[in-house]
DOKE-893945 format. One line per 8 residues: number of its first residue (from 1); their letters; for each residue z negated, y, x of N, C-alpha, C, O. Coordinates in steps of 0.1 Angstrom, whole numbers, plus 2048, in hexadecimal, padded with zeros to 3 digits. Atoms other than C-alpha are relative to their C-alpha. Example, Ala and Ser with C-alpha at 12.3 -4.5 7.8 and 13.67 -1.06 7.14 Angstrom:
<atoms>
1	AS	800/7F4/809/7B2/7D3/87B/800/80C/809/7F9/80C/813  800/7F5/7F7/7B9/7F5/889/7F8/80B/7F8/7F7/816/7FD
</atoms>
This chain:
<atoms>
1	MIYDTIED	801/7F7/7FB/87B/7F7/862/7F1/80B/800/7F0/815/7F9  80C/7F8/7FF/857/807/86B/803/810/807/809/813/811  806/7F2/803/84B/82E/864/7F5/802/802/7EC/7FD/7FB  80B/7F9/7F7/834/83F/878/7FB/80F/7F5/7F0/813/7F5  803/7F9/80B/835/85A/85B/807/7FF/7F6/811/7F8/7F4  7FA/807/80D/838/85E/839/811/80A/7FF/81B/808/7F8  7F7/7F9/808/850/878/83A/816/7F7/802/820/7F6/7FB  7F5/80D/7FC/86C/85E/851/802/7F6/7FA/80D/7F1/7F9
9	FAAALPQM	7FE/80A/810/862/841/832/805/80B/7F8/811/80B/7FC  7FB/7F8/80A/86B/85B/81A/813/800/802/81A/7FB/7FA  7F6/800/7FE/88D/861/82B/806/7F0/802/812/7F0/804  7F9/808/7F9/895/83E/834/802/7F8/7F1/80A/7EF/7F1  7FF/806/812/891/834/808/80D/806/7FB/814/811/7FB  7F4/7FF/80B/8AA/82C/7F2/7FD/812/7F6/7F5/81B/7F7  804/7F6/80C/8AE/848/7D4/7FB/7F5/7F7/7FC/7E9/7F8  804/80C/804/89C/83B/7BB/7F7/7F5/800/7F8/7EB/7F9
17	SALTGLDL	804/811/7FB/887/820/7C8/7F2/803/7FD/7EB/80E/7FB  80A/808/804/86B/80D/7C0/7F7/7FB/809/7FF/7F4/80F  808/800/7F5/84C/806/7DA/7F0/7FD/7FF/7E7/803/7FA  80C/7FE/802/831/7F6/7DF/7F7/802/80D/7FC/803/819  809/7FB/7F9/80F/7FF/7EE/7F8/7F3/802/7F4/7EC/7FA  80C/808/803/7F9/7E9/800/7F7/803/80A/7F9/806/816  80C/7FD/7F5/7D1/7EA/80C/800/7F5/804/7FB/7EC/7FE  808/80D/7F1/7CE/7D1/82A/7F0/801/800/7E9/80A/804
25	GEKTIGVA	811/7FC/7FB/7AA/7C7/82A/7FF/7EA/806/805/7DF/804  806/810/7F9/79C/7A4/83B/800/7F6/7F8/804/7EB/7FC  7FD/80B/805/79C/791/81D/80A/7FD/7F9/810/7F2/7F8  7F5/7FB/810/7B4/79E/803/806/80C/804/801/816/80A  7FB/7F4/7FC/7D2/7B3/805/802/808/7F1/80B/803/7EA  7FF/7FC/80B/7CE/7C9/7E5/817/7FF/7FF/81F/7F9/806  7F0/7FF/804/7F6/7D0/7D4/805/809/7F3/804/805/7E8  7F8/7F6/807/809/7EE/7C4/80C/801/7FF/813/7FA/805
33	VSDRIGAV	7F1/7FF/804/827/7F8/7B6/801/80E/7FD/7F9/814/7F6  7FA/7F2/80A/836/818/7AD/80D/7FD/7F5/812/7F2/7F3  7F5/80B/806/851/81A/795/80A/80C/807/807/812/812  7F1/802/7F6/876/827/79D/801/813/7FF/80C/818/801  7FC/7F5/801/872/84C/799/7F6/80A/80E/7F6/815/814  80B/7F9/7F4/852/84E/7B2/7FB/809/7F8/800/814/7F9  806/7F8/808/83E/85E/79A/7F3/7F6/7FF/7EA/7FE/803  807/807/803/825/844/794/801/7F2/808/80B/7EB/808
41	ATPLETIR	807/80E/800/80E/826/7A8/7FA/7F8/7F5/7F5/7FE/7EC  804/806/806/804/80A/797/7F7/7F0/802/7FE/7E6/803  808/808/7FC/7E7/7F1/79F/809/7F3/7FC/80D/7F3/7F1  7FB/80C/803/7F8/7CD/7A1/7F9/7F7/800/7F4/7F2/7F5  80B/80F/7FF/7E4/7B0/7AF/7FA/801/810/800/807/819  808/7FF/7F1/7CD/7AC/7CE/805/7EB/806/802/7E0/800  7FD/80D/7F7/7D9/78C/7E5/7F7/7FB/808/7F0/803/80F  811/803/7F7/7BD/778/7F6/80D/7F7/80C/816/7EE/80D
49	RKKFGIDS	7F6/806/7F2/7CB/774/819/7F8/7F1/804/7EC/7EF/802  800/807/7FE/7CE/755/825/807/7FD/812/800/7FA/81C  7F6/800/7F5/7EB/754/841/804/80E/7FE/803/814/7F3  7F1/800/801/805/767/84C/807/807/7FA/808/812/7F7  7F5/806/805/822/759/841/7FB/7FE/7ED/801/7FF/7E2  802/803/813/80D/751/81D/803/80F/7FD/80D/813/7F6  801/7F3/805/806/773/81A/80F/805/7FA/813/805/7EF  7F4/7F6/7F9/82A/786/828/803/7F6/7F0/7FE/7FC/7E6
57	ARLLEIIK	7F7/809/80A/839/76B/80D/801/7FE/7F5/80B/7FA/7EF  801/7FA/807/825/772/7F2/80A/810/7FD/813/813/7F6  7FB/7F2/803/82C/796/7F5/810/802/7FE/814/809/7F5  7F2/800/7FE/852/791/800/806/7FD/7F1/811/801/7ED  800/809/80E/850/77D/7DD/805/812/7F2/80E/816/7EB  7FF/7F2/80B/845/7A1/7CA/807/80C/801/80A/815/7F9  7F1/7F3/7FD/85E/7B8/7DB/80E/7F4/7F9/818/7F4/7F2  7EC/806/809/879/7A0/7D4/7FF/7FC/7F2/80A/7FB/7ED
65	ERDLSGIL	802/7FF/810/86B/79B/7AB/806/80D/7F7/80D/80F/7ED  800/7EE/805/867/7C3/7AB/80C/80A/806/811/815/804  7EF/7F8/7F9/887/7CB/7C1/7FA/80F/800/7FF/819/7FB  800/7FC/7F7/872/7DE/7D4/808/809/808/812/804/80C  7F6/800/7F3/881/7F9/7EF/7F7/7FF/80B/7FA/7FA/815  805/7FD/7F4/864/802/805/7EE/7F7/800/7E8/7F1/7F7  80B/808/802/844/7F5/80F/7F3/80B/80A/7F2/80E/816  80C/7FB/7F9/823/809/816/7F4/801/805/7EE/807/7FC
73	LGLPRNMD	80A/805/7F9/806/802/82B/7FB/80A/7FD/802/815/7FC  80C/7F8/7FD/7E5/812/826/7FD/802/80F/7FE/7F7/816  804/805/7F5/7DC/81C/847/7EF/800/805/7EE/80B/80A  80C/7FE/7FB/7B6/819/853/7FC/809/807/7F4/803/80E  803/7F7/7FF/7AF/83A/85F/7F1/802/805/7E9/804/7FB  80C/800/806/78C/83D/86E/7FF/813/7F9/807/81C/7F9  802/7EE/808/77D/85E/85B/7FE/80B/809/7FC/816/803  7FA/7F9/7F8/782/870/87D/80F/807/803/812/810/80B
81	GTEGPRCQ	7F0/800/7FB/7AB/86D/87B/7FD/7EF/80C/802/7E5/807  7FE/80A/7F4/7A8/852/898/7FE/7F1/7F8/7F8/7EC/7EE  7FB/805/802/7B6/836/89C/7F7/7EE/801/7F8/7EA/80C  80B/809/7F5/79C/813/89F/80A/7F2/7F9/815/7F3/7F4  7F7/80C/7FE/7A6/7EB/89D/802/7FE/7F4/806/7F2/7F3  7F9/805/811/7AE/7EA/872/80A/809/803/814/803/801  7F1/7F8/7FE/7CA/806/87D/80B/7F3/808/815/7EE/805  7F4/80D/7F9/7D6/7EB/897/801/7F2/7FA/80A/7EC/7FF
89	STRAFARN	7FE/80C/809/7D4/7CC/881/80C/806/7F3/815/7FF/7EF  7F4/7F9/80B/7EA/7E5/864/80A/7FE/809/812/7F5/806  7F1/804/7FB/805/7E8/87F/802/7F3/801/80B/7EE/7F9  806/80B/7FB/7FD/7CA/88B/80F/7FC/7F2/81B/7FD/7F3  7F8/801/807/80B/7BF/869/808/802/7FD/80E/7F8/7FA  7F8/7F9/801/821/7D7/861/80C/7F6/80C/815/7EF/807  7F4/808/7FC/835/7C8/884/806/7F2/7FA/812/7EF/7F8  7FE/80A/807/834/7A8/874/806/7FC/7F3/80B/7F1/7F0
97	LSRLTELP	7F7/7FF/808/83F/7B1/857/80C/801/801/816/7FA/7FF  7F0/800/7FC/85A/7C0/861/80C/7F7/806/818/7FA/806  7F2/80C/7FC/86C/79F/86F/806/7FF/7F6/812/800/7F7  7FB/804/804/86D/795/84F/806/809/7F3/809/805/7E8  7F7/7FD/80D/87D/7AF/838/802/80C/80F/7FC/80E/819  7FA/7F4/7FD/893/7CD/83F/7FA/80E/7FB/7FD/819/7FF  805/7F3/807/882/7E6/82A/7F4/807/808/7EC/804/811  808/7F6/7F3/872/804/836/7EE/7FF/7FF/7E9/800/7F4
105	IGFWDERL	80C/802/802/84F/800/83D/7F6/80E/804/7F6/813/810  807/7F3/7F7/838/81F/841/7F1/802/7FD/7ED/7FA/7F5  80F/7FE/802/812/829/840/800/808/7FD/809/810/7FC  808/7F4/80C/7FB/83F/82C/7F4/7FF/802/7ED/7F7/7FC  80C/801/800/7DB/849/83A/7F5/800/7F4/7F4/808/7EB  805/803/810/7C2/839/820/7F1/806/7FF/7E7/804/7F7  80F/7F8/801/7A5/84C/828/7F8/800/7F5/801/801/7EC  804/802/809/78C/848/80C/807/7FA/7ED/802/7FB/7E1
113	STVAAEKA	7FD/808/809/7A3/834/7F6/7FA/7F7/7F4/7FC/7F6/7E8  804/80A/80A/790/819/7EC/7EF/804/7FB/7E9/7FD/7F3  80B/7FA/806/770/82F/7E7/809/807/7F4/804/803/7EA  7FA/7FA/805/78A/845/7D2/7FF/7F4/7EC/7FA/7F6/7E1  800/808/809/792/825/7BD/7F0/7FC/7FB/7EF/801/7EF  80E/800/802/76B/81C/7BA/7FF/808/7F6/7FB/804/7EC  809/7F6/807/763/83A/7AA/808/803/7F6/803/80D/7EF  7F5/7FF/80A/784/838/791/7FB/7F6/7F7/802/7F5/7ED
121	LLEADTSR	7FE/813/808/774/811/782/7F1/80A/7FF/7F1/811/7F6  80B/7FC/801/753/81E/786/7FF/808/7F2/7FC/804/7E7  7FD/7F7/80F/75A/83E/76D/808/7FA/7F4/806/800/7EA  7FD/804/808/76F/827/759/7F4/7F4/7FC/7FA/7ED/7F5  806/809/804/751/80C/752/7FD/7F4/805/7F4/7ED/801  800/80F/7FF/75C/7ED/765/7F9/7FF/803/7F2/807/809  80A/7FF/7F8/744/7D9/76E/808/7FD/80A/814/800/80C  805/7FC/7F7/739/7CE/78F/80D/7F3/800/818/7F9/801
129	RRRAEVID	7F7/80C/803/750/7A8/78C/80B/807/801/810/808/80C  7F5/7FC/7FF/76D/7B8/781/803/813/80B/810/815/80B  7FF/7FE/7F5/76D/7D4/79C/805/7FC/811/80C/7FE/81B  802/805/7F1/767/7C0/7B4/817/7F1/7FF/81F/7EB/805  7F0/809/7FF/78C/7AB/7AA/806/80B/7FD/805/810/808  7F8/7F4/7FE/7A0/7C9/7A4/7FA/80D/810/800/811/819  7FE/7F8/7F4/796/7DF/7BE/807/806/80C/809/810/813  7F7/7FE/7F0/7AA/7D8/7DA/813/806/7FC/819/80C/804
137	HVAASYIL	7F9/7FE/806/7C8/7DC/7C5/801/813/7F9/80A/81B/7F7  7FF/7F2/805/7BB/7FC/7B5/802/805/80A/80C/80B/80A  7FF/7F9/7F4/7B7/808/7D7/813/802/808/819/80C/80D  7F0/800/7FA/7DC/7FF/7E3/804/80A/7F7/80C/811/7FD  7F8/7F6/80B/7E5/818/7C2/7FE/80C/802/805/815/7FD  801/7F0/7FD/7D3/835/7D1/80C/802/80E/814/80B/810  7F8/801/7F4/7E4/82A/7F1/811/809/7FD/816/812/803  7F3/802/807/806/82B/7E0/803/810/7FC/80C/817/802
145	QGALDRMR	7FF/7F4/804/7FE/84C/7CA/806/80D/808/80F/815/809  800/7F1/7F3/7F7/863/7E5/80C/802/807/814/80B/806  7EE/804/7FA/817/855/7FA/80A/80C/7F6/80F/816/7F8  7EF/7FB/808/830/85D/7D9/7F9/80E/7FE/803/815/7FE  803/7F2/802/81E/87F/7D3/807/806/80D/80F/80F/80E  7FC/7EF/7F3/823/890/7F6/80E/7FB/805/815/802/80C  7F0/7FD/7FA/845/87D/7F9/804/807/7F4/80F/80D/7F5  7F6/7FB/807/84D/88A/7D8/7FE/813/804/808/81A/801
153	HISAG	7FD/7F6/7FC/842/8AF/7E8/805/808/80D/806/814/80E  7F5/804/7F1/855/8AB/80C/810/7FC/7F6/819/7FD/7FE  7F0/7FF/80B/877/8A6/7F1/800/80E/7F7/80A/815/7F5  7F6/7F1/805/874/8C6/7DE/7FE/80B/806/804/816/807  7F7/7F3/7ED/86D/8D9/7FE/805/805/807/7FF/809/811
</atoms>
Protein backbone atom coordinates (compact mmCIF):
# COMPACT_ATOMS: atom_id res chain seq x y z
CA UNK A 1 0.00 0.00 0.00
CA UNK A 2 1.27 3.48 -0.87
CA UNK A 3 0.80 6.33 1.59
CA UNK A 4 1.06 9.97 0.57
CA UNK A 5 1.54 11.43 4.05
CA UNK A 6 4.16 10.51 6.62
CA UNK A 7 1.40 10.34 9.24
CA UNK A 8 -0.53 7.67 7.30
CA UNK A 9 2.70 5.79 6.55
CA UNK A 10 3.69 5.83 10.24
CA UNK A 11 0.23 4.59 11.27
CA UNK A 12 0.55 1.61 8.90
CA UNK A 13 3.83 0.39 10.41
CA UNK A 14 4.06 -2.32 13.06
CA UNK A 15 5.65 -1.32 16.39
CA UNK A 16 9.43 -1.71 16.65
CA UNK A 17 10.04 -2.10 12.94
CA UNK A 18 13.11 -1.29 10.89
CA UNK A 19 12.68 0.62 7.63
CA UNK A 20 14.55 1.26 4.43
CA UNK A 21 15.00 4.67 2.86
CA UNK A 22 15.68 5.02 -0.85
CA UNK A 23 17.23 7.83 -2.85
CA UNK A 24 16.19 7.09 -6.44
CA UNK A 25 18.48 8.52 -9.07
CA UNK A 26 18.54 7.95 -12.80
CA UNK A 27 21.62 5.72 -12.58
CA UNK A 28 21.64 4.59 -8.95
CA UNK A 29 19.46 3.83 -5.94
CA UNK A 30 20.90 4.85 -2.60
CA UNK A 31 19.76 2.51 0.19
CA UNK A 32 19.72 3.22 3.92
CA UNK A 33 18.20 1.26 6.80
CA UNK A 34 17.00 2.14 10.28
CA UNK A 35 17.22 0.40 13.61
CA UNK A 36 14.08 -1.18 15.09
CA UNK A 37 13.32 1.71 17.43
CA UNK A 38 13.34 4.17 14.56
CA UNK A 39 16.07 6.36 15.99
CA UNK A 40 19.00 6.06 13.58
CA UNK A 41 19.31 5.77 9.81
CA UNK A 42 22.47 4.13 8.48
CA UNK A 43 23.73 4.26 4.87
CA UNK A 44 23.84 0.73 3.46
CA UNK A 45 24.67 0.51 -0.23
CA UNK A 46 24.21 1.99 -3.68
CA UNK A 47 22.52 -0.12 -6.32
CA UNK A 48 23.57 0.58 -9.92
CA UNK A 49 20.30 0.73 -11.82
CA UNK A 50 19.77 -1.74 -14.61
CA UNK A 51 16.12 -2.71 -15.14
CA UNK A 52 13.24 -2.41 -12.71
CA UNK A 53 13.03 -6.20 -12.29
CA UNK A 54 16.71 -6.50 -11.35
CA UNK A 55 16.69 -3.37 -9.15
CA UNK A 56 13.54 -4.40 -7.29
CA UNK A 57 14.84 -7.95 -6.80
CA UNK A 58 17.91 -6.53 -5.01
CA UNK A 59 15.75 -4.21 -2.89
CA UNK A 60 13.43 -7.06 -1.89
CA UNK A 61 16.48 -9.18 -1.06
CA UNK A 62 17.76 -6.44 1.30
CA UNK A 63 14.29 -6.09 2.84
CA UNK A 64 14.08 -9.84 3.49
CA UNK A 65 17.66 -10.15 4.81
CA UNK A 66 17.15 -7.30 7.26
CA UNK A 67 13.51 -8.03 8.14
CA UNK A 68 12.41 -4.51 7.19
CA UNK A 69 8.80 -3.41 7.64
CA UNK A 70 8.42 -0.36 5.43
CA UNK A 71 9.88 1.46 2.44
CA UNK A 72 10.38 5.21 2.32
CA UNK A 73 11.18 6.87 -0.99
CA UNK A 74 12.73 10.29 -1.24
CA UNK A 75 10.35 12.50 -3.24
CA UNK A 76 12.42 14.97 -5.29
CA UNK A 77 10.14 18.00 -5.25
CA UNK A 78 11.18 21.22 -6.93
CA UNK A 79 12.46 23.92 -4.59
CA UNK A 80 9.05 25.67 -4.79
CA UNK A 81 7.35 22.46 -3.58
CA UNK A 82 5.83 21.48 -6.91
CA UNK A 83 6.25 18.05 -8.43
CA UNK A 84 8.01 17.59 -11.75
CA UNK A 85 9.04 14.63 -13.92
CA UNK A 86 11.39 13.19 -11.26
CA UNK A 87 8.50 12.99 -8.76
CA UNK A 88 6.36 11.26 -11.39
CA UNK A 89 9.16 8.77 -11.96
CA UNK A 90 9.47 8.13 -8.19
CA UNK A 91 5.71 7.63 -7.85
CA UNK A 92 5.76 5.20 -10.80
CA UNK A 93 8.59 3.27 -9.14
CA UNK A 94 6.52 3.10 -5.93
CA UNK A 95 3.46 1.83 -7.85
CA UNK A 96 5.53 -0.87 -9.55
CA UNK A 97 7.18 -1.86 -6.26
CA UNK A 98 3.80 -2.02 -4.49
CA UNK A 99 2.82 -4.82 -6.89
CA UNK A 100 5.73 -6.90 -5.56
CA UNK A 101 5.40 -6.36 -1.81
CA UNK A 102 2.73 -5.93 0.84
CA UNK A 103 4.94 -3.55 2.84
CA UNK A 104 3.79 0.03 3.38
CA UNK A 105 5.47 2.48 1.00
CA UNK A 106 5.73 6.15 1.83
CA UNK A 107 7.37 9.33 0.61
CA UNK A 108 9.57 11.94 2.25
CA UNK A 109 10.44 15.31 0.77
CA UNK A 110 14.09 14.92 -0.14
CA UNK A 111 14.90 18.51 -1.08
CA UNK A 112 18.51 19.25 -0.18
CA UNK A 113 19.27 15.72 1.09
CA UNK A 114 22.07 15.25 -1.44
CA UNK A 115 23.40 18.74 -0.62
CA UNK A 116 23.43 17.86 3.10
CA UNK A 117 25.10 14.51 2.40
CA UNK A 118 27.76 16.16 0.22
CA UNK A 119 28.42 18.76 2.93
CA UNK A 120 28.81 16.07 5.61
CA UNK A 121 31.20 14.09 3.42
CA UNK A 122 33.26 17.21 2.67
CA UNK A 123 33.42 18.02 6.39
CA UNK A 124 34.63 14.47 7.00
CA UNK A 125 37.40 15.15 4.46
CA UNK A 126 36.20 12.33 2.21
CA UNK A 127 38.05 12.06 -1.10
CA UNK A 128 36.24 13.01 -4.29
CA UNK A 129 36.33 9.40 -5.49
CA UNK A 130 34.95 8.04 -2.21
CA UNK A 131 32.24 10.74 -2.14
CA UNK A 132 31.11 9.62 -5.61
CA UNK A 133 30.88 6.02 -4.35
CA UNK A 134 28.86 6.77 -1.20
CA UNK A 135 26.87 9.96 -1.91
CA UNK A 136 23.67 8.14 -2.92
CA UNK A 137 23.35 5.90 0.13
CA UNK A 138 24.44 8.73 2.44
CA UNK A 139 21.68 10.87 0.86
CA UNK A 140 19.26 7.98 1.44
CA UNK A 141 20.20 8.02 5.14
CA UNK A 142 19.44 11.76 5.30
CA UNK A 143 16.03 11.10 3.73
CA UNK A 144 15.29 8.24 6.14
CA UNK A 145 16.59 10.14 9.18
CA UNK A 146 14.36 13.12 8.40
CA UNK A 147 11.32 10.85 8.20
CA UNK A 148 12.28 8.96 11.39
CA UNK A 149 12.62 12.24 13.28
CA UNK A 150 9.21 13.39 12.02
CA UNK A 151 7.56 10.07 12.90
CA UNK A 152 9.03 10.20 16.41
CA UNK A 153 7.61 13.69 16.78
CA UNK A 154 4.18 12.48 15.58
CA UNK A 155 4.11 9.60 18.08
CA UNK A 156 5.29 11.88 20.93
CA UNK A 157 2.68 14.52 20.13
